[in-house]
C-alpha positions in Angstrom: 100.7 115.3 103.3 100.3 115.5 107.1 100.6 112.1 108.8 97.8 111.3 111.1 99.1 110.3 114.5 97.2 107.7 116.6 97.8 106.5 120.1 96.2 103.4 121.3 95.8 103.2 125.1 94.9 100.5 127.7 95.8 99.9 131.3 99.4 98.5 131.2 100.3 98.6 127.5 101.0 94.8 127.3 97.8 93.3 125.9 95.2 95.3 124.0 97.0 98.5 123.0 100.1 96.8 121.6 97.8 94.5 119.6 95.9 97.5 118.3 99.2 99.2 117.3 100.4 96.1 115.5 97.2 95.4 113.8 96.7 99.0 112.6 100.2 99.2 111.3 99.7 95.9 109.5 96.5 96.8 107.8 97.8 100.3 106.9 100.9 98.8 105.3 98.9 96.2 103.4 96.7 99.0 102.0 99.9 101.0 101.0 99.0 103.7 103.5 101.6 103.0 106.2 103.4 106.3 105.5 100.2 108.2 106.1 100.1 107.4 109.8 102.3 107.6 112.9 101.1 105.0 115.5 102.0 104.1 119.0 100.6 102.7 122.1 100.8 103.4 125.8 99.3 102.4 129.2 97.7 104.4 131.9 100.1 102.9 134.4 103.8 102.2 134.3 103.7 98.7 135.9 105.2 97.1 132.8 107.3 100.0 131.5 110.1 98.7 129.2 108.6 95.2 129.0 107.6 93.5 125.8 103.9 92.8 125.2 102.3 89.9 127.0 103.5 86.6 125.5 99.9 85.7 124.7 99.4 89.0 122.7 102.7 88.3 120.9 101.5 84.7 120.1 98.1 85.9 118.9 99.6 88.5 116.7 102.1 86.0 115.2 99.3 83.5 114.5 97.9 86.3 112.2 101.2 87.2 110.6 101.9 90.3 112.7 105.1 90.8 114.8 104.6 92.9 117.9 107.5 91.4 119.9 109.7 94.5 119.3 107.3 96.8 121.1 108.1 98.1 124.5 105.5 99.1 127.1 105.4 102.7 128.2 103.2 104.9 130.3 101.3 107.7 128.7 103.0 111.1 129.0 101.5 114.6 129.3 103.1 115.5 125.9 101.2 112.6 124.2 98.0 114.8 124.5 99.7 117.4 122.3 101.7 115.0 120.0 98.8 112.8 118.8 95.8 113.7 116.7 93.7 110.8 118.0 93.9 108.9 121.2 91.8 105.7 121.2 91.2 104.0 124.6 90.2 100.4 124.9 87.5 100.8 127.5 85.3 103.4 129.3 87.5 103.5 132.4 90.5 104.3 130.2 88.6 107.0 128.5 87.5 108.5 131.8 91.0 108.5 133.2 92.5 110.0 130.0 89.9 112.8 129.9 90.6 113.5 133.6 94.3 113.9 132.7 93.9 115.7 129.4 93.6 119.3 128.4 92.6 117.9 125.0 89.7 115.7 125.9 88.3 116.1 122.3 91.2 113.9 121.1 90.2 111.0 123.4 87.7 108.5 122.2 86.5 105.0 123.0 87.9 102.6 120.4 84.5 100.8 120.3 82.8 104.1 119.4 85.3 105.7 117.0 86.7 102.6 115.2 84.0 100.0 115.6 80.9 102.2 115.8 79.4 99.8 118.4 80.2 101.6 121.6 81.6 98.4 123.1 84.6 98.2 125.4 87.4 96.0 124.3 87.7 93.6 127.2 91.1 93.1 129.0 92.2 89.5 128.2 95.0 89.5 130.8 93.3 87.1 133.2 91.8 85.1 130.4 93.0 82.3 128.0 93.9 82.0 124.4 90.3 82.4 123.3 90.0 85.7 125.1 93.1 87.0 123.2 91.6 85.7 119.9 88.3 87.5 120.7 90.2 90.8 121.4 92.3 90.3 118.2 89.1 89.9 116.2 87.5 93.0 117.6 90.7 95.0 117.2 91.2 93.8 113.6 87.6 94.7 112.7 88.0 98.2 114.3 91.4 98.9 112.8 90.2 97.9 109.4 87.2 100.3 109.7 89.4 103.0 111.2 91.8 102.7 108.2 89.0 102.9 105.8 87.6 106.0 107.6 90.9 107.8 108.0 92.6 106.6 104.8 90.1 108.3 102.6 90.7 111.7 104.2 94.4 111.4 105.3 95.5 113.9 102.7 93.2 116.6 103.9 92.5 115.7 107.5 93.2 118.6 109.9 93.7 116.5 113.0 90.3 117.5 114.4 88.3 114.4 115.0 85.1 116.2 114.1 86.3 116.5 110.5 86.1 112.8 110.0 82.9 112.0 111.9 
C-alpha cells in the first residue's frame, strides 16, 4: 500500500502547521491508520528554522493529549513539491506563495477548502492569546478528522492525484 504524504504549511512553521501535523498524526494513529500516511510541516520563511513550535502551540496540543514539542521548524524546500502528494496551506496568502513557487500547483490546496470544506483561512494565532490558539486547534482538529475520513477510505488505492479523492 502506498503511503499518502501530506505537508502542512504556514508562514513560519511554529504555530498552525506544527499543530496540524501533530493533530493529523494523532487522529490517524487513534484510527489505526498512522502507517498509511507520511506527514510533515514547513514554513514559507526560515525565520524559525530549527526551533521548536511556539510554546503556546505546544501547550495547546498538550492540553489535548498531543505532544508536538519534538518537532523542529523548517523552511519549505523545492523538493517538497515532488516529495509530497498533498500540500495543505493554512491561508490564502500561503496558497498563493506556494503556487508561485511550485511547478506542481495541483498539489497545493487551502486547508479550509480541502480538509474543512468551508473555504476558510486558518487564522495565525501568533499575536493572539490562549483562546486564539484554542480556536485554531478546534478548526484544525475538525479539518484533520474530516481529512482522515476522506483519505483513509481511499488510502489503499489513492494514486496521489488530489482529483481522485475529490
